[in-house]
N, C-alpha and C positions, 0 to 999 in steps of 0.2 A: 211860473218858473220856465226857464229855457229848456228846450229839448234838444237832443242830439241823436244821431243814428245809433250810437252805442247803447243808449238806454232802451231803444226799441227792440234790441236783440237780446235783452236780458231775460232770464227765466221769470215766471210769475212769482215764485217763492225765492226768497234769499237763500243762498246756500248755508249749510250749517257751518259755524266757525270751527276751523281746525284746532285752534288753541283758544277756547273761550276765556281762559285765565289771563291772556295778555298777548303781546307781540311775540310771534313765533321766534324770530331771531334774537330778540332781546332776552327772552326766557332761556334760549340756548347758550347765550354768551354772558349772561348776567349783567347786561346793560339796562338802563332805565328808559322810560318813555314818558311823554307828556299826555298825549291823547292817542286813541286807537282808531283804526280804520279797518273795515271788513271788505275784502275784495268780493264783488258780486259775481265775478266769473268763476271763482273756485273756493271761496271760503277762507282764504289766507287772512290772518289778522296781522296787521303791521302798524308800526308807529307813524305818527303824523310828521309833517315837515318841520314842526317846532321841536320835535324830539331830536336828540343828538345824532341818531343813526338813520333816520328818515327811511325806514324799511318799507312803508307803503309805496312811496315813490320808486324805490329800488325794485320792488315787485313788478310795478307797471313797466319799468324799463326792461327788466329781465324776461317777463312773461307776456307782456303786451295786453294784459287785462286792464281796460281803461277806467272802469267805473267802480268806485268804492262808496260805501256809506259810513257815516260816523258809527263807531261801535261804543259810543258813550251813552250812559243811561239818559233817557229823556230827549235824545237828539235823533232826528230821522232824515236829515238831509243827505244828498248824494253829490259826489264830485266826479266829473269826467276829466281824467288827466289829459287825454288826447285833445279834447276841445277846450280845456281849461274853463269849464262852466260848472256852476252849481245846477244840478238837474233834478 
């Protein structure tokens, strides 16, 4: 897999998800999601870009935390929004 500078600066352990039951903003507003992403910078759980609200991408734009991992059972891939790479 490709690497990027953002992955090298991540903590060894993934942060605890702030809302393990689903997308933080969707839960607050009652909207739905397709798949979930965990921000590896702070533990924010947001919905993917296939979801209507795209909260994981919005979190990157608002907070600048570039790397997420899939928060779906059985998936362990990571995505860097800044470099647009699977890492």
